[in-house]
N, CA, C and O atoms as a Tripos MOL2 file, in Angstrom:
@<TRIPOS>MOLECULE
protein
  280   279    70     0     0
PROTEIN
NO_CHARGES

@<TRIPOS>ATOM
      1 N         -24.9130   62.9180  -17.9500 N.3       1 MET1
      2 CA        -23.9170   63.6690  -18.6710 C.3       1 MET1
      3 C         -24.5420   64.9800  -19.1420 C.2       1 MET1
      4 O         -25.6820   65.0010  -19.6050 O.2       1 MET1
      5 N         -23.8050   66.0450  -19.0230 N.am      2 ILE2
      6 CA        -24.2940   67.3710  -19.3790 C.3       2 ILE2
      7 C         -24.1570   67.5800  -20.8860 C.2       2 ILE2
      8 O         -23.2370   67.0540  -21.5120 O.2       2 ILE2
      9 N         -25.0610   68.3380  -21.4520 N.am      3 SER3
     10 CA        -25.1000   68.5630  -22.8970 C.3       3 SER3
     11 C         -23.8040   69.1610  -23.4300 C.2       3 SER3
     12 O         -23.3740   68.7890  -24.5220 O.2       3 SER3
     13 N         -23.1620   70.0780  -22.6960 N.am      4 GLU4
     14 CA        -21.9070   70.6750  -23.1510 C.3       4 GLU4
     15 C         -20.8250   69.6130  -23.2680 C.2       4 GLU4
     16 O         -19.9990   69.6620  -24.1780 O.2       4 GLU4
     17 N         -20.8290   68.6500  -22.3470 N.am      5 ASP5
     18 CA        -19.8650   67.5540  -22.4120 C.3       5 ASP5
     19 C         -20.1290   66.6920  -23.6350 C.2       5 ASP5
     20 O         -19.1950   66.2330  -24.2920 O.2       5 ASP5
     21 N         -21.3870   66.4740  -23.9360 N.am      6 MET6
     22 CA        -21.7420   65.6590  -25.0960 C.3       6 MET6
     23 C         -21.3520   66.3450  -26.3960 C.2       6 MET6
     24 O         -20.9310   65.6770  -27.3410 O.2       6 MET6
     25 N         -21.4820   67.6450  -26.4610 N.am      7 ARG7
     26 CA        -21.1580   68.3750  -27.6880 C.3       7 ARG7
     27 C         -19.6650   68.3350  -27.9950 C.2       7 ARG7
     28 O         -19.2650   68.5530  -29.1380 O.2       7 ARG7
     29 N         -18.8380   68.0600  -26.9930 N.am      8 SER8
     30 CA        -17.3970   67.9990  -27.2260 C.3       8 SER8
     31 C         -16.9620   66.6330  -27.7630 C.2       8 SER8
     32 O         -15.8090   66.4750  -28.1650 O.2       8 SER8
     33 N         -17.8580   65.6490  -27.7790 N.am      9 LEU9
     34 CA        -17.5290   64.3140  -28.2640 C.3       9 LEU9
     35 C         -17.6380   64.2460  -29.7860 C.2       9 LEU9
     36 O         -18.4190   64.9740  -30.3990 O.2       9 LEU9
     37 N         -16.8460   63.3620  -30.3800 N.am     10 THR10
     38 CA        -16.9340   63.1430  -31.8200 C.3      10 THR10
     39 C         -18.1480   62.2660  -32.1210 C.2      10 THR10
     40 O         -18.7480   61.6990  -31.2070 O.2      10 THR10
     41 N         -18.5040   62.1540  -33.3840 N.am     11 THR11
     42 CA        -19.6450   61.3400  -33.7860 C.3      11 THR11
     43 C         -19.4410   59.8820  -33.3990 C.2      11 THR11
     44 O         -20.3750   59.2190  -32.9470 O.2      11 THR11
     45 N         -18.2180   59.3830  -33.5760 N.am     12 GLU12
     46 CA        -17.9330   57.9950  -33.2120 C.3      12 GLU12
     47 C         -18.0940   57.7790  -31.7130 C.2      12 GLU12
     48 O         -18.6210   56.7530  -31.2820 O.2      12 GLU12
     49 N         -17.6390   58.7460  -30.9210 N.am     13 GLN13
     50 CA        -17.7770   58.6440  -29.4730 C.3      13 GLN13
     51 C         -19.2410   58.7060  -29.0610 C.2      13 GLN13
     52 O         -19.6570   58.0130  -28.1320 O.2      13 GLN13
     53 N         -20.0280   59.5380  -29.7540 N.am     14 LEU14
     54 CA        -21.4570   59.6130  -29.4690 C.3      14 LEU14
     55 C         -22.1530   58.2910  -29.7750 C.2      14 LEU14
     56 O         -23.0370   57.8610  -29.0350 O.2      14 LEU14
     57 N         -21.7480   57.6480  -30.8760 N.am     15 LEU15
     58 CA        -22.3350   56.3540  -31.2190 C.3      15 LEU15
     59 C         -21.9650   55.2870  -30.1930 C.2      15 LEU15
     60 O         -22.7920   54.4430  -29.8490 O.2      15 LEU15
     61 N         -20.7200   55.3210  -29.7020 N.am     16 GLU16
     62 CA        -20.3030   54.3950  -28.6540 C.3      16 GLU16
     63 C         -21.0980   54.6540  -27.3760 C.2      16 GLU16
     64 O         -21.5390   53.7170  -26.7100 O.2      16 GLU16
     65 N         -21.2770   55.9260  -27.0430 N.am     17 GLN17
     66 CA        -22.0450   56.3010  -25.8560 C.3      17 GLN17
     67 C         -23.4850   55.8180  -25.9740 C.2      17 GLN17
     68 O         -24.0680   55.3390  -25.0020 O.2      17 GLN17
     69 N         -24.0570   55.9470  -27.1730 N.am     18 LEU18
     70 CA        -25.4270   55.4970  -27.4090 C.3      18 LEU18
     71 C         -25.5410   53.9950  -27.2070 C.2      18 LEU18
     72 O         -26.4980   53.5200  -26.5960 O.2      18 LEU18
     73 N         -24.5800   53.2510  -27.7130 N.am     19 GLN19
     74 CA        -24.5950   51.8000  -27.5620 C.3      19 GLN19
     75 C         -24.4570   51.4090  -26.0850 C.2      19 GLN19
     76 O         -25.1390   50.5010  -25.6130 O.2      19 GLN19
     77 N         -23.5820   52.0930  -25.3720 N.am     20 GLU20
     78 CA        -23.3840   51.8090  -23.9480 C.3      20 GLU20
     79 C         -24.6480   52.1190  -23.1490 C.2      20 GLU20
     80 O         -25.0490   51.3350  -22.2880 O.2      20 GLU20
     81 N         -25.2720   53.2590  -23.4320 N.am     21 LEU21
     82 CA        -26.4870   53.6460  -22.7230 C.3      21 LEU21
     83 C         -27.6410   52.6990  -23.0210 C.2      21 LEU21
     84 O         -28.4460   52.4050  -22.1380 O.2      21 LEU21
     85 N         -27.7250   52.2210  -24.2580 N.am     22 SER22
     86 CA        -28.7840   51.2760  -24.6140 C.3      22 SER22
     87 C         -28.6180   49.9700  -23.8530 C.2      22 SER22
     88 O         -29.5990   49.4030  -23.3700 O.2      22 SER22
     89 N         -27.3900   49.4920  -23.7430 N.am     23 GLY23
     90 CA        -27.1230   48.2820  -22.9760 C.3      23 GLY23
     91 C         -27.4260   48.4700  -21.5000 C.2      23 GLY23
     92 O         -27.9730   47.5780  -20.8530 O.2      23 GLY23
     93 N         -27.0740   49.6210  -20.9750 N.am     24 GLN24
     94 CA        -27.3470   49.9300  -19.5720 C.3      24 GLN24
     95 C         -28.8520   49.9940  -19.3270 C.2      24 GLN24
     96 O         -29.3360   49.5060  -18.3050 O.2      24 GLN24
     97 N         -29.5870   50.5910  -20.2540 N.am     25 HIS25
     98 CA        -31.0390   50.6970  -20.1090 C.3      25 HIS25
     99 C         -31.6890   49.3120  -20.1180 C.2      25 HIS25
    100 O         -32.5980   49.0400  -19.3340 O.2      25 HIS25
    101 N         -31.2200   48.4490  -21.0030 N.am     26 THR26
    102 CA        -31.7440   47.0790  -21.0550 C.3      26 THR26
    103 C         -31.4750   46.3560  -19.7380 C.2      26 THR26
    104 O         -32.3490   45.6720  -19.2060 O.2      26 THR26
    105 N         -30.2720   46.5120  -19.2260 N.am     27 HIS27
    106 CA        -29.9190   45.8730  -17.9540 C.3      27 HIS27
    107 C         -30.8120   46.3770  -16.8130 C.2      27 HIS27
    108 O         -31.2710   45.5920  -15.9830 O.2      27 HIS27
    109 N         -31.0500   47.6810  -16.7830 N.am     28 LEU28
    110 CA        -31.9090   48.2540  -15.7390 C.3      28 LEU28
    111 C         -33.3470   47.7470  -15.8590 C.2      28 LEU28
    112 O         -34.0140   47.5070  -14.8530 O.2      28 LEU28
    113 N         -33.8210   47.5860  -17.1020 N.am     29 ARG29
    114 CA        -35.1790   47.0720  -17.2950 C.3      29 ARG29
    115 C         -35.3040   45.6460  -16.7750 C.2      29 ARG29
    116 O         -36.3140   45.2890  -16.1680 O.2      29 ARG29
    117 N         -34.2800   44.8300  -17.0110 N.am     30 PHE30
    118 CA        -34.2980   43.4630  -16.4990 C.3      30 PHE30
    119 C         -34.2780   43.4600  -14.9730 C.2      30 PHE30
    120 O         -34.9920   42.6810  -14.3420 O.2      30 PHE30
    121 N         -33.4660   44.3250  -14.3840 N.am     31 GLN31
    122 CA        -33.4220   44.4100  -12.9250 C.3      31 GLN31
    123 C         -34.7790   44.8140  -12.3550 C.2      31 GLN31
    124 O         -35.2130   44.2860  -11.3310 O.2      31 GLN31
    125 N         -35.4390   45.7460  -13.0210 N.am     32 LYS32
    126 CA        -36.7540   46.1820  -12.5520 C.3      32 LYS32
    127 C         -37.7640   45.0450  -12.6510 C.2      32 LYS32
    128 O         -38.5830   44.8550  -11.7520 O.2      32 LYS32
    129 N         -37.7040   44.2890  -13.7480 N.am     33 ALA33
    130 CA        -38.6340   43.1750  -13.9330 C.3      33 ALA33
    131 C         -38.4280   42.1000  -12.8760 C.2      33 ALA33
    132 O         -39.3810   41.4430  -12.4560 O.2      33 ALA33
    133 N         -37.1950   41.9220  -12.4510 N.am     34 LEU34
    134 CA        -36.8920   40.9200  -11.4250 C.3      34 LEU34
    135 C         -36.9870   41.4890  -10.0170 C.2      34 LEU34
    136 O         -36.6790   40.8060   -9.0400 O.2      34 LEU34
    137 N         -37.4120   42.7320   -9.9190 N.am     35 GLN35
    138 CA        -37.5770   43.4420   -8.6510 C.3      35 GLN35
    139 C         -36.2660   43.5140   -7.8620 C.2      35 GLN35
    140 O         -36.2490   43.3620   -6.6410 O.2      35 GLN35
    141 N         -35.1760   43.7480   -8.5860 N.am     36 GLN36
    142 CA        -33.8640   43.9000   -7.9620 C.3      36 GLN36
    143 C         -33.3440   45.3280   -8.0690 C.2      36 GLN36
    144 O         -32.2640   45.6310   -7.5630 O.2      36 GLN36
    145 N         -34.0930   46.2020   -8.7160 N.am     37 LEU37
    146 CA        -33.6500   47.5770   -8.9380 C.3      37 LEU37
    147 C         -34.0100   48.4340   -7.7290 C.2      37 LEU37
    148 O         -35.1740   48.5230   -7.3390 O.2      37 LEU37
    149 N         -32.9920   49.0630   -7.1420 N.am     38 GLN38
    150 CA        -33.2150   49.8940   -5.9630 C.3      38 GLN38
    151 C         -33.6830   51.2990   -6.3290 C.2      38 GLN38
    152 O         -34.6630   51.7950   -5.7740 O.2      38 GLN38
    153 N         -32.9840   51.9380   -7.2610 N.am     39 GLY39
    154 CA        -33.3270   53.3110   -7.6390 C.3      39 GLY39
    155 C         -33.9800   53.3390   -9.0080 C.2      39 GLY39
    156 O         -33.2930   53.3020  -10.0290 O.2      39 GLY39
    157 N         -35.2930   53.4040   -9.0350 N.am     40 THR40
    158 CA        -35.9950   53.3740  -10.3220 C.3      40 THR40
    159 C         -35.7810   54.6590  -11.1220 C.2      40 THR40
    160 O         -36.0810   54.6930  -12.3160 O.2      40 THR40
    161 N         -35.2730   55.7050  -10.4910 N.am     41 HIS41
    162 CA        -35.0010   56.9510  -11.2060 C.3      41 HIS41
    163 C         -33.9120   56.7690  -12.2610 C.2      41 HIS41
    164 O         -33.8130   57.5650  -13.1950 O.2      41 HIS41
    165 N         -33.1020   55.7340  -12.1180 N.am     42 GLN42
    166 CA        -32.0290   55.4720  -13.0730 C.3      42 GLN42
    167 C         -32.5810   55.1630  -14.4570 C.2      42 GLN42
    168 O         -31.9550   55.5000  -15.4620 O.2      42 GLN42
    169 N         -33.7350   54.5330  -14.5210 N.am     43 LEU43
    170 CA        -34.3570   54.2170  -15.8140 C.3      43 LEU43
    171 C         -34.6740   55.4940  -16.5860 C.2      43 LEU43
    172 O         -34.3480   55.5990  -17.7680 O.2      43 LEU43
    173 N         -35.2960   56.4460  -15.9410 N.am     44 GLY44
    174 CA        -35.6580   57.7050  -16.5950 C.3      44 GLY44
    175 C         -34.4400   58.5070  -16.9920 C.2      44 GLY44
    176 O         -34.4080   59.1040  -18.0680 O.2      44 GLY44
    177 N         -33.4440   58.5270  -16.1370 N.am     45 ARG45
    178 CA        -32.2220   59.2710  -16.4270 C.3      45 ARG45
    179 C         -31.5050   58.6770  -17.6380 C.2      45 ARG45
    180 O         -31.0190   59.4090  -18.5000 O.2      45 ARG45
    181 N         -31.4430   57.3580  -17.6980 N.am     46 THR46
    182 CA        -30.7850   56.6940  -18.8200 C.3      46 THR46
    183 C         -31.5510   56.9360  -20.1160 C.2      46 THR46
    184 O         -30.9490   57.1930  -21.1590 O.2      46 THR46
    185 N         -32.8720   56.8540  -20.0520 N.am     47 ARG47
    186 CA        -33.7010   57.0840  -21.2340 C.3      47 ARG47
    187 C         -33.5180   58.5130  -21.7540 C.2      47 ARG47
    188 O         -33.4690   58.7290  -22.9650 O.2      47 ARG47
    189 N         -33.4190   59.4740  -20.8590 N.am     48 LYS48
    190 CA        -33.2260   60.8650  -21.2700 C.3      48 LYS48
    191 C         -31.8360   61.0920  -21.8530 C.2      48 LYS48
    192 O         -31.6780   61.8830  -22.7830 O.2      48 LYS48
    193 N         -30.8170   60.4030  -21.3130 N.am     49 ASP49
    194 CA        -29.4700   60.5110  -21.8770 C.3      49 ASP49
    195 C         -29.4340   59.9440  -23.2930 C.2      49 ASP49
    196 O         -28.7670   60.4940  -24.1690 O.2      49 ASP49
    197 N         -30.1520   58.8430  -23.5150 N.am     50 ILE50
    198 CA        -30.2360   58.2590  -24.8510 C.3      50 ILE50
    199 C         -30.8670   59.2670  -25.8080 C.2      50 ILE50
    200 O         -30.3940   59.4410  -26.9310 O.2      50 ILE50
    201 N         -31.9260   59.9240  -25.3680 N.am     51 ALA51
    202 CA        -32.6080   60.9120  -26.1960 C.3      51 ALA51
    203 C         -31.6840   62.0900  -26.5090 C.2      51 ALA51
    204 O         -31.7100   62.6140  -27.6230 O.2      51 ALA51
    205 N         -30.8680   62.5110  -25.5390 N.am     52 ARG52
    206 CA        -29.9440   63.6210  -25.7720 C.3      52 ARG52
    207 C         -28.9110   63.2700  -26.8350 C.2      52 ARG52
    208 O         -28.6160   64.0730  -27.7210 O.2      52 ARG52
    209 N         -28.3670   62.0610  -26.7370 N.am     53 VAL53
    210 CA        -27.3580   61.6330  -27.7090 C.3      53 VAL53
    211 C         -27.9770   61.5360  -29.1040 C.2      53 VAL53
    212 O         -27.3790   61.9820  -30.0830 O.2      53 VAL53
    213 N         -29.1760   60.9540  -29.1930 N.am     54 LYS54
    214 CA        -29.8440   60.8350  -30.4880 C.3      54 LYS54
    215 C         -30.1630   62.2030  -31.0740 C.2      54 LYS54
    216 O         -30.0680   62.3920  -32.2870 O.2      54 LYS54
    217 N         -30.5370   63.1490  -30.2380 N.am     55 THR55
    218 CA        -30.8360   64.5010  -30.6970 C.3      55 THR55
    219 C         -29.5910   65.1680  -31.2710 C.2      55 THR55
    220 O         -29.6500   65.7930  -32.3300 O.2      55 THR55
    221 N         -28.4620   65.0350  -30.5720 N.am     56 LEU56
    222 CA        -27.2130   65.6190  -31.0830 C.3      56 LEU56
    223 C         -26.8110   65.0010  -32.4100 C.2      56 LEU56
    224 O         -26.4060   65.7110  -33.3310 O.2      56 LEU56
    225 N         -26.9210   63.6850  -32.5140 N.am     57 LEU57
    226 CA        -26.5670   63.0210  -33.7650 C.3      57 LEU57
    227 C         -27.4610   63.5070  -34.9100 C.2      57 LEU57
    228 O         -26.9870   63.7260  -36.0250 O.2      57 LEU57
    229 N         -28.7410   63.6710  -34.6290 N.am     58 ARG58
    230 CA        -29.6790   64.1290  -35.6610 C.3      58 ARG58
    231 C         -29.4050   65.5810  -36.0460 C.2      58 ARG58
    232 O         -29.5030   65.9330  -37.2220 O.2      58 ARG58
    233 N         -29.0600   66.4350  -35.0690 N.am     59 GLU59
    234 CA        -28.7240   67.8280  -35.3680 C.3      59 GLU59
    235 C         -27.5110   67.9080  -36.2810 C.2      59 GLU59
    236 O         -27.4910   68.7010  -37.2220 O.2      59 GLU59
    237 N         -26.4970   67.0870  -36.0070 N.am     60 TYR60
    238 CA        -25.3070   67.0830  -36.8540 C.3      60 TYR60
    239 C         -25.6420   66.5690  -38.2470 C.2      60 TYR60
    240 O         -25.1120   67.0680  -39.2400 O.2      60 TYR60
    241 N         -26.5150   65.5770  -38.3240 N.am     61 GLU61
    242 CA        -26.9130   64.9990  -39.6080 C.3      61 GLU61
    243 C         -27.6390   66.0230  -40.4700 C.2      61 GLU61
    244 O         -27.3990   66.1090  -41.6740 O.2      61 GLU61
    245 N         -28.5230   66.7970  -39.8560 N.am     62 LEU62
    246 CA        -29.3080   67.7850  -40.6000 C.3      62 LEU62
    247 C         -28.5640   69.1000  -40.8030 C.2      62 LEU62
    248 O         -29.0050   69.9460  -41.5800 O.2      62 LEU62
    249 N         -27.4490   69.2790  -40.1180 N.am     63 GLY63
    250 CA        -26.6990   70.5150  -40.2390 C.3      63 GLY63
    251 C         -27.2640   71.6550  -39.4030 C.2      63 GLY63
    252 O         -26.8990   72.8140  -39.6000 O.2      63 GLY63
    253 N         -28.1420   71.3350  -38.4820 N.am     64 ILE64
    254 CA        -28.7370   72.3530  -37.6130 C.3      64 ILE64
    255 C         -27.6770   72.9020  -36.6540 C.2      64 ILE64
    256 O         -27.6140   74.1030  -36.3910 O.2      64 ILE64
    257 N         -26.8690   72.0110  -36.1550 N.am     65 SER65
    258 CA        -25.8450   72.3720  -35.1790 C.3      65 SER65
    259 C         -24.4870   72.0310  -35.7720 C.2      65 SER65
    260 O         -24.2900   70.9470  -36.3220 O.2      65 SER65
    261 N         -23.5540   72.9660  -35.6550 N.am     66 GLU66
    262 CA        -22.2150   72.7620  -36.1890 C.3      66 GLU66
    263 C         -21.3060   72.1950  -35.0980 C.2      66 GLU66
    264 O         -21.3910   72.5770  -33.9310 O.2      66 GLU66
    265 N         -20.4570   71.2950  -35.5030 N.am     67 ARG67
    266 CA        -19.5020   70.7100  -34.5770 C.3      67 ARG67
    267 C         -18.4080   71.7430  -34.2920 C.2      67 ARG67
    268 O         -17.9590   72.4540  -35.1910 O.2      67 ARG67
    269 N         -17.9860   71.8120  -33.0200 N.am     68 LYS68
    270 CA        -16.9090   72.7340  -32.6460 C.3      68 LYS68
    271 C         -15.5940   72.2410  -33.2250 C.2      68 LYS68
    272 O         -15.3950   71.0420  -33.4170 O.2      68 LYS68
    273 N         -14.6960   73.1840  -33.5010 N.am     69 ALA69
    274 CA        -13.3760   72.8030  -34.0110 C.3      69 ALA69
    275 C         -12.6140   72.0620  -32.9300 C.2      69 ALA69
    276 O         -12.6170   72.4590  -31.7650 O.2      69 ALA69
    277 N         -11.9660   70.9870  -33.3250 N.am     70 GLU70
    278 CA        -11.2450   70.1620  -32.3460 C.3      70 GLU70
    279 C          -9.7700   70.4250  -32.4150 C.2      70 GLU70
    280 O          -9.0000   69.8230  -31.6670 O.2      70 GLU70
@<TRIPOS>BOND
     1     1     2 1
     2     2     3 1
     3     3     4 2
     4     3     5 am
     5     5     6 1
     6     6     7 1
     7     7     8 2
     8     7     9 am
     9     9    10 1
    10    10    11 1
    11    11    12 2
    12    11    13 am
    13    13    14 1
    14    14    15 1
    15    15    16 2
    16    15    17 am
    17    17    18 1
    18    18    19 1
    19    19    20 2
    20    19    21 am
    21    21    22 1
    22    22    23 1
    23    23    24 2
    24    23    25 am
    25    25    26 1
    26    26    27 1
    27    27    28 2
    28    27    29 am
    29    29    30 1
    30    30    31 1
    31    31    32 2
    32    31    33 am
    33    33    34 1
    34    34    35 1
    35    35    36 2
    36    35    37 am
    37    37    38 1
    38    38    39 1
    39    39    40 2
    40    39    41 am
    41    41    42 1
    42    42    43 1
    43    43    44 2
    44    43    45 am
    45    45    46 1
    46    46    47 1
    47    47    48 2
    48    47    49 am
    49    49    50 1
    50    50    51 1
    51    51    52 2
    52    51    53 am
    53    53    54 1
    54    54    55 1
    55    55    56 2
    56    55    57 am
    57    57    58 1
    58    58    59 1
    59    59    60 2
    60    59    61 am
    61    61    62 1
    62    62    63 1
    63    63    64 2
    64    63    65 am
    65    65    66 1
    66    66    67 1
    67    67    68 2
    68    67    69 am
    69    69    70 1
    70    70    71 1
    71    71    72 2
    72    71    73 am
    73    73    74 1
    74    74    75 1
    75    75    76 2
    76    75    77 am
    77    77    78 1
    78    78    79 1
    79    79    80 2
    80    79    81 am
    81    81    82 1
    82    82    83 1
    83    83    84 2
    84    83    85 am
    85    85    86 1
    86    86    87 1
    87    87    88 2
    88    87    89 am
    89    89    90 1
    90    90    91 1
    91    91    92 2
    92    91    93 am
    93    93    94 1
    94    94    95 1
    95    95    96 2
    96    95    97 am
    97    97    98 1
    98    98    99 1
    99    99   100 2
   100    99   101 am
   101   101   102 1
   102   102   103 1
   103   103   104 2
   104   103   105 am
   105   105   106 1
   106   106   107 1
   107   107   108 2
   108   107   109 am
   109   109   110 1
   110   110   111 1
   111   111   112 2
   112   111   113 am
   113   113   114 1
   114   114   115 1
   115   115   116 2
   116   115   117 am
   117   117   118 1
   118   118   119 1
   119   119   120 2
   120   119   121 am
   121   121   122 1
   122   122   123 1
   123   123   124 2
   124   123   125 am
   125   125   126 1
   126   126   127 1
   127   127   128 2
   128   127   129 am
   129   129   130 1
   130   130   131 1
   131   131   132 2
   132   131   133 am
   133   133   134 1
   134   134   135 1
   135   135   136 2
   136   135   137 am
   137   137   138 1
   138   138   139 1
   139   139   140 2
   140   139   141 am
   141   141   142 1
   142   142   143 1
   143   143   144 2
   144   143   145 am
   145   145   146 1
   146   146   147 1
   147   147   148 2
   148   147   149 am
   149   149   150 1
   150   150   151 1
   151   151   152 2
   152   151   153 am
   153   153   154 1
   154   154   155 1
   155   155   156 2
   156   155   157 am
   157   157   158 1
   158   158   159 1
   159   159   160 2
   160   159   161 am
   161   161   162 1
   162   162   163 1
   163   163   164 2
   164   163   165 am
   165   165   166 1
   166   166   167 1
   167   167   168 2
   168   167   169 am
   169   169   170 1
   170   170   171 1
   171   171   172 2
   172   171   173 am
   173   173   174 1
   174   174   175 1
   175   175   176 2
   176   175   177 am
   177   177   178 1
   178   178   179 1
   179   179   180 2
   180   179   181 am
   181   181   182 1
   182   182   183 1
   183   183   184 2
   184   183   185 am
   185   185   186 1
   186   186   187 1
   187   187   188 2
   188   187   189 am
   189   189   190 1
   190   190   191 1
   191   191   192 2
   192   191   193 am
   193   193   194 1
   194   194   195 1
   195   195   196 2
   196   195   197 am
   197   197   198 1
   198   198   199 1
   199   199   200 2
   200   199   201 am
   201   201   202 1
   202   202   203 1
   203   203   204 2
   204   203   205 am
   205   205   206 1
   206   206   207 1
   207   207   208 2
   208   207   209 am
   209   209   210 1
   210   210   211 1
   211   211   212 2
   212   211   213 am
   213   213   214 1
   214   214   215 1
   215   215   216 2
   216   215   217 am
   217   217   218 1
   218   218   219 1
   219   219   220 2
   220   219   221 am
   221   221   222 1
   222   222   223 1
   223   223   224 2
   224   223   225 am
   225   225   226 1
   226   226   227 1
   227   227   228 2
   228   227   229 am
   229   229   230 1
   230   230   231 1
   231   231   232 2
   232   231   233 am
   233   233   234 1
   234   234   235 1
   235   235   236 2
   236   235   237 am
   237   237   238 1
   238   238   239 1
   239   239   240 2
   240   239   241 am
   241   241   242 1
   242   242   243 1
   243   243   244 2
   244   243   245 am
   245   245   246 1
   246   246   247 1
   247   247   248 2
   248   247   249 am
   249   249   250 1
   250   250   251 1
   251   251   252 2
   252   251   253 am
   253   253   254 1
   254   254   255 1
   255   255   256 2
   256   255   257 am
   257   257   258 1
   258   258   259 1
   259   259   260 2
   260   259   261 am
   261   261   262 1
   262   262   263 1
   263   263   264 2
   264   263   265 am
   265   265   266 1
   266   266   267 1
   267   267   268 2
   268   267   269 am
   269   269   270 1
   270   270   271 1
   271   271   272 2
   272   271   273 am
   273   273   274 1
   274   274   275 1
   275   275   276 2
   276   275   277 am
   277   277   278 1
   278   278   279 1
   279   279   280 2
@<TRIPOS>SUBSTRUCTURE
     1 MET1         2 RESIDUE 1 A MET
     2 ILE2         6 RESIDUE 1 A ILE
     3 SER3        10 RESIDUE 1 A SER
     4 GLU4        14 RESIDUE 1 A GLU
     5 ASP5        18 RESIDUE 1 A ASP
     6 MET6        22 RESIDUE 1 A MET
     7 ARG7        26 RESIDUE 1 A ARG
     8 SER8        30 RESIDUE 1 A SER
     9 LEU9        34 RESIDUE 1 A LEU
    10 THR10       38 RESIDUE 1 A THR
    11 THR11       42 RESIDUE 1 A THR
    12 GLU12       46 RESIDUE 1 A GLU
    13 GLN13       50 RESIDUE 1 A GLN
    14 LEU14       54 RESIDUE 1 A LEU
    15 LEU15       58 RESIDUE 1 A LEU
    16 GLU16       62 RESIDUE 1 A GLU
    17 GLN17       66 RESIDUE 1 A GLN
    18 LEU18       70 RESIDUE 1 A LEU
    19 GLN19       74 RESIDUE 1 A GLN
    20 GLU20       78 RESIDUE 1 A GLU
    21 LEU21       82 RESIDUE 1 A LEU
    22 SER22       86 RESIDUE 1 A SER
    23 GLY23       90 RESIDUE 1 A GLY
    24 GLN24       94 RESIDUE 1 A GLN
    25 HIS25       98 RESIDUE 1 A HIS
    26 THR26      102 RESIDUE 1 A THR
    27 HIS27      106 RESIDUE 1 A HIS
    28 LEU28      110 RESIDUE 1 A LEU
    29 ARG29      114 RESIDUE 1 A ARG
    30 PHE30      118 RESIDUE 1 A PHE
    31 GLN31      122 RESIDUE 1 A GLN
    32 LYS32      126 RESIDUE 1 A LYS
    33 ALA33      130 RESIDUE 1 A ALA
    34 LEU34      134 RESIDUE 1 A LEU
    35 GLN35      138 RESIDUE 1 A GLN
    36 GLN36      142 RESIDUE 1 A GLN
    37 LEU37      146 RESIDUE 1 A LEU
    38 GLN38      150 RESIDUE 1 A GLN
    39 GLY39      154 RESIDUE 1 A GLY
    40 THR40      158 RESIDUE 1 A THR
    41 HIS41      162 RESIDUE 1 A HIS
    42 GLN42      166 RESIDUE 1 A GLN
    43 LEU43      170 RESIDUE 1 A LEU
    44 GLY44      174 RESIDUE 1 A GLY
    45 ARG45      178 RESIDUE 1 A ARG
    46 THR46      182 RESIDUE 1 A THR
    47 ARG47      186 RESIDUE 1 A ARG
    48 LYS48      190 RESIDUE 1 A LYS
    49 ASP49      194 RESIDUE 1 A ASP
    50 ILE50      198 RESIDUE 1 A ILE
    51 ALA51      202 RESIDUE 1 A ALA
    52 ARG52      206 RESIDUE 1 A ARG
    53 VAL53      210 RESIDUE 1 A VAL
    54 LYS54      214 RESIDUE 1 A LYS
    55 THR55      218 RESIDUE 1 A THR
    56 LEU56      222 RESIDUE 1 A LEU
    57 LEU57      226 RESIDUE 1 A LEU
    58 ARG58      230 RESIDUE 1 A ARG
    59 GLU59      234 RESIDUE 1 A GLU
    60 TYR60      238 RESIDUE 1 A TYR
    61 GLU61      242 RESIDUE 1 A GLU
    62 LEU62      246 RESIDUE 1 A LEU
    63 GLY63      250 RESIDUE 1 A GLY
    64 ILE64      254 RESIDUE 1 A ILE
    65 SER65      258 RESIDUE 1 A SER
    66 GLU66      262 RESIDUE 1 A GLU
    67 ARG67      266 RESIDUE 1 A ARG
    68 LYS68      270 RESIDUE 1 A LYS
    69 ALA69      274 RESIDUE 1 A ALA
    70 GLU70      278 RESIDUE 1 A GLU
């Protein structure tokens, strides 16, 4: 997901996205452990998406970044 798309989401949607990505990351880790994961690049991509969402949430919390008018 692109950062501009993430910035258009509300805080509640970002939290839902974070929960979904965390579950997906856990599932991918289990697949890798069982040697069933075909594309290992998915792990890194998911981890980076989690970091992006957490960064946006923290920016909003600290007031560094202002939410766009909806």
